[in-house]
C-alpha positions in Angstrom: 0.1 0.0 0.1 1.5 3.3 -1.0 0.4 6.3 1.1 -0.6 9.7 0.2 2.5 11.5 1.0 2.9 14.4 -1.6 2.9 12.2 -4.8 5.2 9.6 -3.1 8.2 11.8 -2.9 10.4 12.3 0.2 13.5 14.4 0.7 15.6 13.7 3.7 18.7 15.1 5.4 20.9 12.3 6.4 23.4 13.5 9.0 26.9 12.5 9.6 28.3 11.2 13.1 31.4 11.7 15.1 32.9 9.1 17.5 33.9 11.0 20.8 35.4 7.7 22.1 35.7 4.4 20.6 36.8 1.3 22.5 37.2 -2.3 21.0 35.9 -4.7 23.7 36.4 -8.0 21.9 36.6 -9.7 18.5 33.7 -12.0 17.6 34.4 -15.5 16.0 32.8 -14.1 12.7 35.5 -11.3 12.5 33.2 -8.6 13.8 34.0 -6.5 16.8 32.0 -5.5 20.0 32.4 -1.8 20.5 31.7 0.8 23.1 31.5 4.4 21.7 30.3 7.7 22.6 28.7 9.1 19.4 27.2 12.5 18.4 25.2 13.3 15.1 26.2 16.6 13.6 24.5 18.9 10.9 26.8 17.9 7.9 24.3 15.9 5.7 23.7 14.1 2.5 20.4 14.7 0.8 18.3 11.7 -0.2 15.3 11.9 -2.6 13.0 8.8 -2.4 10.2 8.3 -4.8 7.7 5.4 -5.1 6.0 4.7 -8.4 2.3 5.7 -8.2 1.0 3.8 -11.3 1.4 0.2 -12.7 2.8 1.6 -16.0 5.5 3.6 -14.2 6.2 0.6 -11.9 6.8 -1.6 -14.9 8.9 0.9 -16.9 12.1 0.4 -14.8 13.9 -1.6 -12.3 12.4 -2.4 -8.9 15.1 -0.4 -7.1 17.0 2.4 -9.0 19.8 4.3 -7.2 21.6 7.4 -8.5 24.6 8.5 -6.7 28.4 9.2 -6.9 29.6 5.7 -5.8 31.9 3.7 -8.1 30.4 0.5 -6.9 27.8 -2.0 -8.5 24.3 -1.1 -7.4 23.7 -4.4 -5.8 26.6 -3.7 -3.5 25.3 -0.3 -2.4 24.2 -0.3 1.1 21.1 1.9 0.2 20.2 -0.7 -2.3 20.4 -3.4 0.4 18.4 -1.5 2.7 15.7 -0.8 0.1 15.6 -4.6 -0.7 15.4 -5.5 3.0 12.6 -3.1 4.0 10.6 -3.9 0.6 10.9 -7.6 1.7 9.7 -6.9 5.1 6.6 -5.3 3.7 6.1 -7.9 1.1 5.9 -4.9 -1.4 6.5 -5.0 -5.2 6.5 -1.2 -5.4 9.3 0.4 -7.6 11.5 2.8 -5.6 13.9 5.5 -7.1 16.5 6.8 -4.8 18.8 9.9 -5.5 21.7 10.5 -3.2 23.5 13.9 -3.2 26.7 13.5 -1.3 28.2 16.1 1.1 29.6 13.8 3.7 33.1 12.7 2.6 33.4 9.1 1.8 35.8 6.8 3.8 36.3 9.5 6.4 34.9 7.8 9.5 31.7 10.0 9.5 29.1 7.3 8.8 27.7 8.6 5.6 26.9 5.5 3.9 25.2 4.3 7.0 23.3 7.6 7.6 22.1 7.3 3.8 20.9 3.7 4.6 19.0 4.8 7.7 17.3 7.5 5.6 16.3 5.0 2.9 14.9 2.6 5.6 12.7 5.2 7.3 11.7 6.9 4.1 10.3 3.8 2.4 8.7 2.8 5.6 6.8 6.1 5.6 5.9 5.9 1.9 4.8 2.3 1.9 2.4 1.1 4.5 1.7 -0.5 6.8 4.5 1.1 9.1 7.1 -1.3 10.7 7.5 -1.3 14.4 10.5 0.2 16.0 12.0 -3.1 16.9 11.4 -4.4 13.3 13.2 -1.2 11.8 16.1 -1.6 14.3 16.4 -5.3 13.4 16.8 -4.6 9.7 19.3 -1.7 10.5 21.4 -3.9 12.8 21.5 -6.7 10.2 23.0 -4.5 7.5 25.7 -2.4 9.4 27.0 -1.5 12.9 26.6 2.2 12.3 23.0 2.0 10.8 21.1 1.8 14.1 22.5 4.9 15.6 21.0 7.0 12.8 17.5 5.8 13.9 18.1 7.7 17.1 20.6 10.5 16.7 21.9 13.1 19.1 24.5 12.1 21.8 24.4 8.4 22.3 26.4 5.5 23.9 26.7 2.7 21.5 27.4 -0.8 22.5 27.7 -4.2 21.1 27.7 -4.4 17.2 26.2 -1.0 17.3 22.5 -2.4 17.9 22.6 -1.2 21.6 21.9 2.6 21.6 21.4 4.6 24.8 20.5 8.3 24.2 22.2 10.8 26.5 21.4 14.5 27.4 22.2 16.7 24.3 25.2 18.9 23.8 24.5 22.6 23.2 26.5 25.6 22.0 29.4 23.7 20.6 31.0 24.3 17.2 32.8 21.3 15.8 35.7 21.8 13.2 36.1 18.7 10.8 39.4 18.3 9.2 39.2 15.8 6.4 42.4 14.6 4.5 42.3 14.3 0.6 42.3 10.4 1.1 40.2 7.8 2.8 40.8 5.0 5.3 39.7 1.3 4.6 37.7 0.4 7.6 38.4 -3.3 7.1 42.2 -2.8 7.0 42.2 -0.6 10.0 40.5 -3.1 12.2 42.8 -5.8 10.8 45.8 -3.7 11.7 44.3 -3.1 15.3 43.9 -6.8 15.8 47.5 -7.3 14.7 48.9 -4.7 17.0 47.1 -4.8 20.2 45.4 -7.0 22.8 41.6 -6.8 23.0 40.6 -4.4 25.8 37.9 -5.2 28.3 37.6 -2.1 30.3 34.9 0.6 29.8 35.3 4.3 29.8 34.2 5.8 33.0 33.3 9.3 32.1 32.4 11.8 29.2 35.6 12.7 27.3 34.6 16.3 26.8 34.6 17.0 30.5 38.2 18.1 30.7 39.2 21.1 28.5 42.0 20.4 25.9 41.6 16.6 26.3 42.2 14.3 23.4 39.5 11.7 23.0 40.4 8.0 23.3 39.8 6.0 20.1 41.3 2.4 20.1 41.6 2.5 16.3 43.8 5.6 16.0 47.0 4.0 16.4 46.3 1.3 13.9 45.1 3.9 11.5 48.2 6.1 11.8 50.4 3.0 11.5 48.6 2.0 8.3 48.3 5.5 6.9 51.3 7.5 8.2 50.2 10.5 6.0 47.5 11.0 8.8 50.1 12.2 11.3 50.3 15.9 10.2 46.5 16.1 10.5 46.5 14.8 14.0 49.3 17.0 15.0 47.7 20.2 13.6 44.3 19.5 15.3 46.0 18.6 18.7 47.5 22.2 18.6 44.3 24.2 18.1 43.3 24.7 21.7 40.0 23.0 21.5 37.8 21.6 24.4 38.2 18.1 22.8 39.9 16.7 19.8 40.4 13.3 18.1 39.8 11.0 15.3 36.4 9.8 14.2 35.7 6.0 13.7 38.5 4.3 11.7 39.4 7.7 10.1 40.4 9.6 8.1 38.6 12.7 9.7 40.0 14.5 12.7 37.8 16.9 14.7 38.1 19.6 17.3 35.2 20.8 19.5 35.1 24.5 20.6 32.5 26.2 22.9 33.1 29.5 20.9 32.2 29.7 17.3 34.5 32.6 16.7 37.5 30.4 18.0 36.4 27.6 15.8 36.5 29.9 12.7 40.0 31.0 13.6 41.0 27.3 13.9 39.7 26.6 10.5 41.7 29.3 9.0 44.7 28.0 10.7 44.1 24.6 9.4 43.8 25.9 5.9 47.1 27.6 6.3 48.9 24.6 7.7 47.1 21.9 5.6 46.0 23.4 2.3 44.8 20.1 0.9 42.5 19.2 3.7 38.7 20.0 3.6 37.3 21.7 6.6 33.6 21.9 7.7 32.2 23.8 10.6 29.2 21.8 12.3 26.9 21.8 15.1 25.6 18.9 17.1 22.0 17.8 16.2 19.5 15.8 18.3 18.3 13.4 15.4 19.9 11.1 13.0 18.0 12.5 10.0 15.4 15.2 9.1 12.5 14.8 6.6 12.4 18.1 4.6 9.7 17.3 2.0 6.7 15.1 1.9 5.9 14.4 5.4 3.1 15.8 7.6 5.3 17.2 10.5 
């Protein structure tokens, strides 16, 4: 059943995320890792357009799922495609879905852009094609397709555990400006985890307090040493960010993005100018924390 949401079209802002802390607890037998991470969604976003065919003629004129994006990967390997397949199967729907993804979140940067896009597709199709799935059903689909997908169903400041499926929302951050520093290359997540497994014993201790409580403190990320070892060209980016005088700095996820958190927007802007002088090839973004994982901007009765 296709709902009457403005001719079956939705537009969604899919937000990026930062890992303020990341600890690897253990490695599972299947090669995946149990994690514990303090995560914040931020207002850097991709734009997702979803359209469901409204007529049998339109439905039969093209593929069941059509995705337009900038990724150089086969469509059937695209996470958004896999999510669309899974949610259509859960609804036993034969509707045709067209997905257009406009990228702003850098790829391979530890910002969760692909997972955020997938979460937007999941919730968008659920709104366009009835009946609605339950929260537990949506979470199960998300957790089955990627460790970062579930967090975007919540958003804000979160404590993430397990494979990413255990999400605890925390009181929101306010009045912070976050500077992102993105190198002109990406980090391969699988290779970073493999290097981590080679280099270090698995940790079992949990972090005991919020890492942004102490001004000037670098955040803890178990993957940082492995990423720097695998990609030594990351070192100047870390060194520059560490010297900006921020309230908190660190690396997000498996890299390659480094970030610095400031209570003053003016100070963050000055730091961005310094980064541009010191690292002219880096991309910089000034962002704010947000309290959701995505935002519907068209086609939903708010």
